[in-house]
TITOR-860596 format. One record per residue (C-alpha): x, y negated, z negated; residue in three letters; residue number from 1. Coordinates in nm, 3 decimals, always signed. Last residue first. Layout:
BEGIN
NODE       X       Y       Z lolo mifi
NODE       X       Y       Z  ALA  NUM
...
This chain:
BEGIN
NODE       X       Y       Z lolo mifi
NODE  +1.565  +1.423  +0.187  GLU  287
NODE  +1.250  +1.261  +0.051  THR  286
NODE  +1.015  +1.469  +0.262  LYS  285
NODE  +0.653  +1.378  +0.326  VAL  284
NODE  +0.419  +1.619  +0.507  GLY  283
NODE  +0.146  +1.587  +0.247  PRO  282
NODE  +0.232  +1.333  -0.027  SER  281
NODE  +0.203  +1.478  -0.379  HIS  280
NODE  +0.526  +1.654  -0.462  LYS  279
NODE  +0.790  +1.466  -0.263  GLN  278
NODE  +0.610  +1.132  -0.282  PHE  277
NODE  +0.587  +1.163  -0.660  VAL  276
NODE  +0.955  +1.255  -0.679  GLU  275
NODE  +1.059  +0.939  -0.491  LYS  274
NODE  +0.810  +0.703  -0.657  PHE  273
NODE  +1.071  +0.546  -0.886  ASP  272
NODE  +1.263  +0.405  -0.589  ILE  271
NODE  +0.940  +0.265  -0.447  LEU  270
NODE  +0.865  +0.094  -0.779  ARG  269
NODE  +1.217  -0.047  -0.794  GLN  268
NODE  +1.162  -0.203  -0.452  VAL  267
NODE  +0.826  -0.341  -0.566  THR  266
NODE  +0.973  -0.503  -0.877  LEU  265
NODE  +1.250  -0.659  -0.669  GLU  264
NODE  +0.993  -0.794  -0.421  HIS  263
NODE  +0.788  -0.942  -0.707  LEU  262
NODE  +1.097  -1.132  -0.819  GLU  261
NODE  +1.167  -1.244  -0.462  GLU  260
NODE  +0.808  -1.363  -0.421  LEU  259
NODE  +0.824  -1.599  -0.718  PRO  258
NODE  +0.611  -1.512  -1.024  PRO  257
NODE  +0.228  -1.512  -1.000  LEU  256
NODE  +0.015  -1.825  -1.028  ASN  255
NODE  +0.001  -1.906  -0.657  GLY  254
NODE  +0.117  -2.216  -0.473  GLY  253
NODE  +0.263  -2.032  -0.176  VAL  252
NODE  +0.604  -1.963  -0.328  ASP  251
NODE  +0.437  -1.919  -0.670  SER  250
NODE  +0.326  -1.572  -0.567  PRO  249
NODE  -0.041  -1.493  -0.499  LEU  248
NODE  -0.313  -1.296  -0.679  CYS  247
NODE  -0.395  -1.558  -0.943  ASP  246
NODE  -0.403  -1.815  -0.662  LYS  245
NODE  -0.715  -1.654  -0.518  PRO  244
NODE  -0.705  -1.464  -0.187  VAL  243
NODE  -0.976  -1.534  +0.071  PHE  242
NODE  -1.060  -1.900  +0.005  LYS  241
NODE  -0.703  -1.946  -0.119  TYR  240
NODE  -0.579  -1.883  +0.236  LEU  239
NODE  -0.768  -2.190  +0.358  GLU  238
NODE  -0.596  -2.407  +0.095  SER  237
NODE  -0.253  -2.280  +0.197  TYR  236
NODE  -0.119  -2.605  +0.343  ASP  235
NODE  +0.241  -2.524  +0.435  ASP  234
NODE  +0.213  -2.545  +0.813  GLY  233
NODE  +0.046  -2.298  +1.046  SER  232
NODE  -0.220  -2.044  +0.956  TYR  231
NODE  -0.328  -1.725  +1.130  SER  230
NODE  -0.621  -1.495  +1.056  GLN  229
NODE  -0.606  -1.137  +1.172  MET  228
NODE  -0.905  -0.908  +1.123  ARG  227
NODE  -1.026  -0.984  +1.476  ASP  226
NODE  -0.701  -0.840  +1.612  ARG  225
NODE  -0.781  -0.514  +1.434  ASP  224
NODE  -1.129  -0.500  +1.588  GLU  223
NODE  -0.983  -0.588  +1.927  LYS  222
NODE  -0.738  -0.300  +1.908  ARG  221
NODE  -0.370  -0.390  +1.893  ILE  220
NODE  -0.104  -0.213  +2.099  MET  219
NODE  -0.197  -0.361  +2.438  ARG  218
NODE  -0.206  -0.706  +2.283  GLY  217
NODE  +0.151  -0.699  +2.155  MET  216
NODE  +0.260  -0.955  +2.415  PHE  215
NODE  -0.050  -1.159  +2.328  LYS  214
NODE  +0.054  -1.144  +1.964  LEU  213
NODE  +0.401  -1.266  +2.052  GLY  212
NODE  +0.271  -1.558  +2.257  LYS  211
NODE  +0.043  -1.661  +1.971  ASP  210
NODE  +0.333  -1.623  +1.726  VAL  209
NODE  +0.580  -1.836  +1.925  ILE  208
NODE  +0.425  -2.159  +1.799  GLY  207
NODE  +0.552  -2.090  +1.448  PRO  206
NODE  +0.313  -1.930  +1.198  CYS  205
NODE  +0.364  -2.027  +0.835  ASN  204
NODE  +0.102  -1.767  +0.738  ILE  203
NODE  -0.042  -1.459  +0.908  LEU  202
NODE  -0.329  -1.326  +0.697  HIS  201
NODE  -0.433  -0.969  +0.773  VAL  200
NODE  -0.782  -0.903  +0.641  LYS  199
NODE  -0.996  -0.630  +0.487  GLU  198
NODE  -0.796  -0.319  +0.560  ARG  197
NODE  -0.979  -0.020  +0.409  LYS  196
NODE  -0.743  +0.237  +0.263  LEU  195
NODE  -0.727  +0.603  +0.363  PRO  194
NODE  -0.470  +0.536  +0.636  VAL  193
NODE  -0.555  +0.753  +0.937  GLY  192
NODE  -0.773  +0.515  +1.141  ASP  191
NODE  -0.561  +0.242  +1.300  GLU  190
NODE  -0.230  +0.280  +1.116  PHE  189
NODE  -0.226  +0.655  +1.163  TYR  188
NODE  -0.323  +0.646  +1.529  VAL  187
NODE  -0.059  +0.376  +1.584  GLN  186
NODE  +0.198  +0.626  +1.457  ILE  185
NODE  +0.174  +0.810  +1.789  LYS  184
NODE  +0.315  +0.514  +1.979  ARG  183
NODE  +0.653  +0.533  +1.806  PRO  182
NODE  +0.751  +0.172  +1.723  LEU  181
NODE  +1.063  +0.063  +1.910  SER  180
NODE  +0.941  -0.115  +2.224  TRP  179
NODE  +0.651  -0.313  +2.077  VAL  178
NODE  +0.819  -0.394  +1.747  TYR  177
NODE  +1.149  -0.492  +1.904  LYS  176
NODE  +0.971  -0.726  +2.146  VAL  175
NODE  +0.771  -0.886  +1.864  PHE  174
NODE  +1.084  -0.949  +1.659  HIS  173
NODE  +1.262  -1.087  +1.966  SER  172
NODE  +0.986  -1.347  +2.004  PHE  171
NODE  +1.106  -1.495  +1.679  THR  170
NODE  +0.966  -1.479  +1.326  ALA  169
NODE  +1.129  -1.689  +1.054  LYS  168
NODE  +0.809  -1.857  +0.930  GLU  167
NODE  +0.610  -1.539  +0.985  LEU  166
NODE  +0.488  -1.481  +0.629  ASP  165
NODE  +0.263  -1.176  +0.647  GLN  164
NODE  -0.023  -1.141  +0.399  ILE  163
NODE  -0.200  -0.805  +0.396  ILE  162
NODE  -0.525  -0.738  +0.211  VAL  161
NODE  -0.580  -0.380  +0.102  ILE  160
NODE  -0.885  -0.171  +0.022  GLY  159
NODE  -1.179  -0.160  -0.219  SER  158
NODE  -0.958  +0.019  -0.469  VAL  157
NODE  -1.081  +0.374  -0.523  THR  156
NODE  -0.771  +0.580  -0.445  PRO  155
NODE  -0.551  +0.369  -0.674  GLU  154
NODE  -0.255  +0.587  -0.773  THR  153
NODE  -0.189  +0.780  -0.452  LEU  152
NODE  -0.363  +0.511  -0.244  PHE  151
NODE  -0.119  +0.243  -0.353  ILE  150
NODE  +0.210  +0.431  -0.338  SER  149
NODE  +0.116  +0.551  +0.010  GLU  148
NODE  +0.077  +0.192  +0.134  VAL  147
NODE  +0.421  +0.091  +0.008  VAL  146
NODE  +0.580  +0.410  +0.141  MET  145
NODE  +0.426  +0.362  +0.485  LEU  144
NODE  +0.555  +0.004  +0.499  THR  143
NODE  +0.900  +0.127  +0.399  VAL  142
NODE  +0.891  +0.387  +0.675  LYS  141
NODE  +0.781  +0.125  +0.927  THR  140
NODE  +1.078  -0.094  +0.836  ILE  139
NODE  +1.310  +0.203  +0.885  ASP  138
NODE  +1.166  +0.286  +1.228  VAL  137
NODE  +1.153  -0.081  +1.329  ILE  136
NODE  +1.516  -0.165  +1.258  VAL  135
NODE  +1.539  -0.541  +1.204  TYR  134
NODE  +1.904  -0.529  +1.104  ASN  133
NODE  +2.028  -0.726  +1.406  THR  132
NODE  +1.701  -0.923  +1.433  THR  131
NODE  +1.835  -1.251  +1.290  ASP  130
NODE  +1.542  -1.478  +1.197  SER  129
NODE  +1.610  -1.409  +0.830  THR  128
NODE  +1.423  -1.322  +0.513  LYS  127
NODE  +1.107  -1.211  +0.693  LEU  126
NODE  +0.810  -1.200  +0.458  SER  125
NODE  +0.561  -0.937  +0.348  ASN  124
NODE  +0.286  -0.970  +0.085  PHE  123
NODE  +0.060  -0.676  +0.000  ILE  122
NODE  -0.265  -0.756  -0.184  VAL  121
NODE  -0.479  -0.492  -0.357  ARG  120
NODE  -0.853  -0.545  -0.314  PHE  119
NODE  -1.097  -0.516  -0.606  ASN  118
NODE  -1.348  -0.792  -0.523  ASP  117
NODE  -1.192  -1.021  -0.784  PRO  116
NODE  -0.853  -0.968  -0.615  THR  115
NODE  -0.617  -0.714  -0.765  ARG  114
NODE  -0.325  -0.835  -0.974  ARG  113
NODE  +0.029  -0.698  -0.950  PRO  112
NODE  +0.082  -0.821  -0.592  MET  111
NODE  +0.274  -0.558  -0.399  ILE  110
NODE  +0.582  -0.728  -0.256  ALA  109
NODE  +0.794  -0.646  +0.044  TYR  108
NODE  +1.056  -0.898  +0.159  THR  107
NODE  +1.224  -0.810  +0.487  VAL  106
NODE  +1.591  -0.826  +0.586  THR  105
NODE  +1.779  -0.745  +0.266  ASP  104
NODE  +1.513  -0.488  +0.178  PHE  103
NODE  +1.562  -0.330  +0.521  VAL  102
NODE  +1.938  -0.304  +0.463  SER  101
NODE  +1.867  -0.138  +0.129  GLN  100
NODE  +1.654  +0.105  +0.326  PHE   99
NODE  +1.951  +0.189  +0.548  HIS   98
NODE  +2.165  +0.249  +0.240  PRO   97
NODE  +1.937  +0.513  +0.080  LEU   96
NODE  +1.795  +0.413  -0.260  THR   95
NODE  +1.438  +0.396  -0.124  ALA   94
NODE  +1.425  +0.773  -0.074  ASP   93
NODE  +1.151  +0.865  +0.170  TRP   92
NODE  +1.384  +1.053  +0.405  GLY   91
NODE  +1.103  +1.207  +0.604  SER   90
NODE  +0.757  +1.078  +0.694  PHE   89
NODE  +0.859  +0.861  +0.988  LEU   88
NODE  +1.062  +1.139  +1.150  GLU   87
NODE  +0.762  +1.370  +1.114  PRO   86
NODE  +0.579  +1.181  +1.390  VAL   85
NODE  +0.313  +1.424  +1.517  ALA   84
NODE  +0.284  +1.638  +1.203  ASP   83
NODE  +0.229  +1.348  +0.970  ARG   82
NODE  +0.008  +1.184  +1.230  SER   81
NODE  -0.222  +1.487  +1.250  TRP   80
NODE  -0.277  +1.493  +0.873  TYR   79
NODE  -0.402  +1.135  +0.841  PHE   78
NODE  -0.569  +1.138  +1.184  ASP   77
NODE  -0.782  +1.437  +1.086  LYS   76
NODE  -0.860  +1.290  +0.743  ALA   75
NODE  -0.962  +0.953  +0.889  CYS   74
NODE  -1.176  +1.121  +1.155  LYS   73
NODE  -1.358  +1.326  +0.891  LYS   72
NODE  -1.405  +1.019  +0.669  ALA   71
NODE  -1.556  +0.830  +0.964  LYS   70
NODE  -1.801  +1.114  +1.020  GLU   69
NODE  -1.898  +1.128  +0.653  LEU   68
NODE  -1.956  +0.756  +0.600  ASP   67
NODE  -1.903  +0.707  +0.228  TYR   66
NODE  -1.752  +0.360  +0.270  GLU   65
NODE  -1.466  +0.497  +0.482  CYS   64
NODE  -1.212  +0.412  +0.210  SER   63
NODE  -1.429  +0.596  -0.044  HIS   62
NODE  -1.475  +0.907  +0.170  VAL   61
NODE  -1.103  +0.941  +0.239  PHE   60
NODE  -0.979  +0.846  -0.109  LYS   59
NODE  -1.219  +1.099  -0.262  VAL   58
NODE  -1.027  +1.385  -0.103  LEU   57
NODE  -0.732  +1.345  -0.338  ASP   56
NODE  -0.942  +1.375  -0.654  PRO   55
NODE  -1.128  +1.663  -0.481  ASP   54
NODE  -0.816  +1.878  -0.449  PRO   53
NODE  -0.656  +1.919  -0.104  THR   52
NODE  -0.566  +2.242  +0.070  GLU   51
NODE  -0.407  +2.141  +0.399  PRO   50
NODE  -0.654  +2.127  +0.688  LEU   49
NODE  -0.797  +2.457  +0.810  GLY   48
NODE  -1.104  +2.288  +0.956  GLU   47
NODE  -1.340  +2.491  +0.734  SER   46
NODE  -1.156  +2.378  +0.421  ARG   45
NODE  -1.182  +2.011  +0.517  VAL   44
NODE  -1.551  +2.060  +0.604  TRP   43
NODE  -1.623  +2.209  +0.261  GLU   42
NODE  -1.454  +1.911  +0.093  ALA   41
NODE  -1.659  +1.670  +0.308  PHE   40
NODE  -1.983  +1.841  +0.210  GLU   39
NODE  -1.886  +1.818  -0.158  GLN   38
NODE  -1.790  +1.452  -0.122  LEU   37
NODE  -2.123  +1.384  +0.050  LEU   36
NODE  -2.314  +1.554  -0.232  ALA   35
NODE  -2.135  +1.341  -0.491  ALA   34
NODE  -2.217  +1.031  -0.287  ARG   33
NODE  -2.582  +1.134  -0.245  SER   32
NODE  -2.640  +1.173  -0.618  GLY   31
NODE  -2.347  +1.096  -0.842  THR   30
NODE  -1.986  +0.992  -0.806  LEU   29
NODE  -1.842  +0.846  -1.123  GLU   28
NODE  -1.556  +0.622  -1.020  LEU   27
NODE  -1.210  +0.611  -1.176  ASP   26
NODE  -1.038  +0.861  -0.950  TRP   25
NODE  -0.786  +1.129  -1.030  ARG   24
NODE  -0.454  +1.265  -0.904  PRO   23
NODE  -0.285  +1.491  -1.158  ALA   22
NODE  +0.064  +1.378  -1.253  PHE   21
NODE  +0.352  +1.624  -1.240  ASP   20
NODE  +0.592  +1.389  -1.057  ALA   19
NODE  +0.542  +1.136  -1.334  GLY   18
NODE  +0.327  +0.838  -1.259  PRO   17
NODE  +0.454  +0.492  -1.165  VAL   16
NODE  +0.249  +0.258  -1.383  ALA   15
NODE  -0.073  +0.128  -1.232  PRO   14
NODE  -0.078  -0.232  -1.102  LEU   13
NODE  -0.327  -0.416  -1.324  ASP   12
NODE  -0.142  -0.724  -1.443  TRP   11
NODE  -0.356  -0.882  -1.713  ASP   10
NODE  -0.090  -0.894  -1.984  ALA    9
NODE  +0.179  -1.009  -1.744  ARG    8
NODE  +0.190  -1.371  -1.858  ALA    7
NODE  +0.219  -1.251  -2.217  ASP    6
NODE  +0.106  -1.549  -2.422  VAL    5
NODE  +0.343  -1.643  -2.701  PRO    4
NODE  +0.211  -1.580  -3.054  ALA    3
NODE  +0.065  -1.890  -3.214  ALA    2
NODE  +0.279  -2.069  -3.469  MET    1
């Protein structure tokens, strides 16, 4: 009898490292790219930014497609935001009760297979239309933790693709987002995250979504709005053109396990990252 096939054999999400891990990258930088990294490292030191080893610096130049000026802006916004909104970079302990409330309200799942063009997919979904426990500060913290866990261990992925299931979204969700999210964190989300954002796919969109996005218009740059692609109904054939089924949960016709199972794996991953965040994430506190 043939040995059973391990359905997870080709999952490529890196294991949670120990707190003493040494950041590294899996690309060999030569020629002009190596020279650019060296110039960028010298600039970081001259600007008085936190001391950062080259394996950490590479995420800035790589995510900015080796454009030196863009990498400089990304690094400035990365460190500035952590000083400007410290409340969002503290208490990164996913076992805390208020985070458990978030996990009961919003599904977060990092897809364990990268796309063929080397993008990591993040899938979010509202579990309820009730906004009582939809606390923007806590939800934003979880989002920051998810993103941080990716670029700490995968600094040379091509970027991230975000899928947001809005089936249970109401106008109240958009209102809470606009009025509760600290404005300064927008700088971080726009240019300070050292991960390229390829697309944001909004699926199962009710009619209220267009109105909600218009309401949020003043907070969303045109270039970010242009990255958004919305879909209504349960026909995901257009989504498959951007994200293959092998990188999607079974809930949307994909070949990965159900979203809730992937959510549980992601929550445990964030719990396990506590010490890594504490030791390797500038400005982050887990207490």
